[in-house]
N, C-alpha and C positions, 0 to 999 in steps of 0.2 A: 503492500497500500502506500511505504512511504517514497518509493522508485517513482508510483504512477504521480503522486503526489507533485513532487519536484518537477514533473513535465510542465505540470499545466499553474505551477502553484504561484509565477509570475503574470500571466493576464489576467486584465483587469476582468474582462468578459469572454463566455466562450461562446457568448451565440456574434454571430456576424454582425458588422453594423447594419443602420438600417430593419433587424429584426422584427415582427410585430410585436409592442409590447403583451405581456401573457406567452412566450413561447416558450415550449415546457420541454428543454432539452436536454441528456446527462452530460453531464463533464466529462471530459478525457478522461480514460483512467477509472471513471467510478467503479465501485464497488458491488458487486452482484445485491440488490432487493430482497429483503427478509422482513414477515411480518409478525411482531409480537402481539399475544394484547390481552390486557388486564383489566378485568372487572372486578367491580369492590362494593362491598358495602358494609354495616356495621355486621351483619350476620357471617360472612364471607368472600370467599374470592376466588375469584375462577380463572385463569393463567392458561395460555394454547400458545403457541408460533401456530398461522392460521395460514390460507391457500384462499380461504373464501369470505369473503367480503356478508358472508349470508349469517354467520356467524357474531358478528360484530352487529346487526340489528338483532337478534337475537338477547346478545348482550346486553343493550344498552335496553330493553324489554323487560330485563329484569332483574338489573342491578342499579344506582343510581348516581355511579362514576363506571364509564368506561374510559381507560387510557388504550391508545394505539400508539404502538413506540416503530415506524418504519426504519431501517437500519440498511442503509449502500442506498446509492442516487443512482446505479446503471438499468436501471427499469423507469423507463421513461413512464412505461404504458400505466403501471403499478401508482406511479406518481398522481398523474393525470386521474386515475380512477379512485384514487382517494379523495382528490380536490370537489370531483364529481357528486362521492357518496356524502360526505361532511359539511360539503357548499362550501369550500374553502374558495379563494377569491382566485384568477386566473395568475392576478401579480403578485399577492402571495409564494404561489408555488412558485413563481418563475422567482422569485430573491429564495425559496430555497434551493434551489437548482443552483443558483450562484454562486458558490464557493467563498468567494470573496468580500460576500456583503458584510458588511459591521455589522456589530450589536445595536439594537435598535426596537422600539417597541409600535407597534399602530395597529389602529384599530380598523373591524369593519364589522361597520352597525353594533350590533351586538356582544360580537366575538373581539377578540384581543390574538397578536401576533406578534410574537419574541423571538429575536434573534440572538443568540448570544453564541460562546465558543467555550470549549470545552479546553481544558490545556492538561499533556502529559509529559514526563519528563522520562525519555531511556537514554539513549546516546546523545542524544539533545532535544532541544525543547520541540513538541510537535500537538501541534490544537487541529481542531475537525470544528466546524458550524456546526451545533445544535436549534431547530427552527422548533418553534412551539404553538402550536391554536390553539387555544382554549375558548369552549361555547361553557353553557352553563350542564350540557349532558356529556360534555367527552371532553378529551384530550389527548389533539394527533401531535406529537415530535419526529422530525425528522432529523435522524443523523447520517454524516456525510459519511462513516466509514468505522472502523471497528472500534475506535476510544469511545470507551464508556463510563461514565462516571454516577450514573443513576440507580448502580447497584445498591446501595444503601435503600433508597427510596423503596425501590421494589422490596426490600428483607422486611420495611418498614410494613411495609402494607400486608407481607402475606402473614406477618409475624400482630399485627393488629397493635403494634407500638405506637406509642403517643395519640395524636388525635387527626392521624392521616384519615385512618378508615372513618370518621366520624364527620368528616368536611366535606367541601363540595370538591368541584373541579379547579373553582379557586386556590384553594390549599394545595391542591397537587401540582399544580405549575408554579409556585412557591416555593415547593419541596425542591423540583428542578431545578427551579434559578439557583435553591442555596445551594445544592450538590455542586453546579458549575461553579460556584465561585467558593468552595469548598476546595475543589481540586485545585484551584490553583496555590495554596501554599503548602501541600506538601513538595509539589518542584519548586518554591521558593525556600522552601527549607533545603535542598539540595542545592538549591545554588548558592545558598549560604555556606552550606560546607563546600563547594567544587569554590568557594571565592578565596577561603580562609586555607585552602593546599593549596590555590595560585600562587596567595602572599608569602606561607610561607618557602616555599618554591623562588618566587621572586628574590625574596633577602638573604638565602641558601646559596641560590645556583639561579643568578639571572639568565634566560637562551633566547635566540630567537623564536622559536614556534611559541611562546609564551603570548608573544606582543599580537602573532594572528590568533588565539587563543581570545582575548580580553576583545580585538574587535570583532570577531564570530558572538561572543558572550553580551557585545552593545547591539546588536540588531538583533539577539533573541529577546534582550528587554526592551526595544523598541517597539517587537511584535507585542509581548507581552502587554507594555503598557498601552498600547493600541487597542488590544479586547478591553481592556480592564476600564480604560477613558470612556471609551464607546459604552458600554456597561454600565456604567457609575451614571450619564448620562442618560441613559434610557429608565433606569431604572426614578431616577431622579423626573424625568416628564412622566413618569409611572405617579408617583407620589403626587405630585402636582393636579392630574387631569383625574377627575372622579370616573372612574367607573362601575352602571351598575352591575356589574359582571364578580367582582370581587366586595365581598364583603368588607367594613372595616374592623375588622381582627385579624383579616386578609392580609388587610394594607400596615399591620402594625409591623405583621410579621415582615413586609416588605423592606421596613424601615433599618431593620438587623443587616438586610439582603447589601442594601446602602453603605451602611456601616461598614460594614466584611468588603466592599470595593473599595472604598476610601484605605482600608488598615495596608488591601493588596497595593493599590496606588504608593502607598506610602515607605512596603517595603523596595518594590520597584523601582521608586525615586532615590533609594538609600543604597541600592546595589549601582545604582548605574555611577552616582557621587563615586562610589568603593569604586568601583572599574576607572575611573580617571584618576582616583589617589592611587592605583594599579599602575597607570600608565605610568607616572612620576615616581615609582618605587623603582620600577623597571630602570626605568633612566639613570635613576640616582645610586642604584647598587650599578649598572652596569659602567659609571665611570666610576665609583669607589672603585670597583676590581679593575679597570682601566689604570687608575691611579697607584695605586699597590704593584701593577706591575712596572709601569715608570719606575716607580721608586728604587726598586729592585734593581729594573736596568743599570738606572743612575750610579746607586750604589756601587755596583760591580764595573763602572765604567770611572768611577772614583778611584777606585781601588787600583784600577790595572792602569791608569793612564802613568802616573809618575815612574813604576817601573818599565812601561815602555820610552819615558821620556828619557830613563838614566840608557836603556840599551842601546837607544838611538845617538846618545853622547857617543856612548864607547862603542860604536862600532863605527865612528868617524875613522879610527883607522892610521890619523897623523904619525908621520915618520917620527919617532923619537931620537934618532940618531942628529936629525940637524937643529932640534932645539929640545931645551932640557922641561920645555912648557911643553910639549907635544905629547900627553896623555903619559906621565910617567906611570902611572898606575899599570900599562901596557908592560913594562917588563920587570913590574914589580912580581914578587914571589905568590905574593895572596891577592893578587889583583882580583883576581875569579872569584875568589870567595867574599872579598870585599865587596863587590859589584848584588853580586846574590843578595850578600845582606844588607846592603843598601835598599837593594827594593825592596826587602820582608823590612826594614825599619819606617818604610817612609808609609806600605802600605798597613802597617798595624797603625801608625800613627794617626794618618786619618781615618782607620777605622773606630778606634779610640773615643778620636774626636767627633763622629757622629752617633756613638752612644753615648757622649756624653753630653752634647745638647738633644740629646733625646729626638733626633731624626729617624733611628732605623724603624721605631717601632716596631708592630709586628709585618714579617716577613713572609709571612705562613700565605701561598698560593692557593686557591681553592682550584681542583682538577677539572677537567673537561668532562 
């Protein structure tokens, strides 16, 4: 699925320009379509993967809440049939098929249409759009692919935990949106661990590939910020505009969703600033490491320049018989040991001076 997504992730819209509004076309590389039905009420739950829409009609007659989840958008005919059966507007179905659609809330008569994005952390950040169409009797969700954060909601329905079996479709919509927002926090926790390890690596051993990793994380954080920002705006618009579909009690729960979205945005902004700090730390660590290398090279140069100078002087070989000043050490019995000793003495003197001044510091160079 990830390879298929890469083929069209940069396309803004997969339908050709000038296409009639409301055209239902499966995106390239879309997953096969499956339909799961959950119908429930205070008395019980009915759950099944269906192939026949007639079972939906039977469930709607028996249970107060019907939830139909359509996973995968590869079969545009099934999506179109779902739109006809549940009375979903063609423009809403077009938004369902547009995988790049931002998070939003729209009203279609008495019904509402939410678009949110699920997030999951694998080797990198993976996201998928989730569309939620809600009426007084049913909720229809459309998933792009295999990422599914709604299992906790299903478990609560099966076990009858909390209020969900006692409430209507509006509460189910809240529960799904809340599960989507909650899916961001494990992702943020994974990013926090990754950033801690990256910081340790940069301080201990800065490497070139860390720069590419920082830039990659910046792109992922930008994507996460864009999703959370648009979701915050959608929930804010929902709280401002009263809808008769949602009870006042459910609207109170949506305020909690809004607060969680703000928390997600705060974390994302903090991590983005931390990434900028990491780049500065990388450059500083790299500069410090270069300074250490240059210091060692300068010390070696300081130690070996005087012996080189002495060797150069005594390598001129002026003829001693022409003048008594022409290097009498060349004919001296201890001339060679004297020259070596002079070189060693000057080098040790320079080394002692550097140590006395405190300029040696730590000469430990980190291995590559």
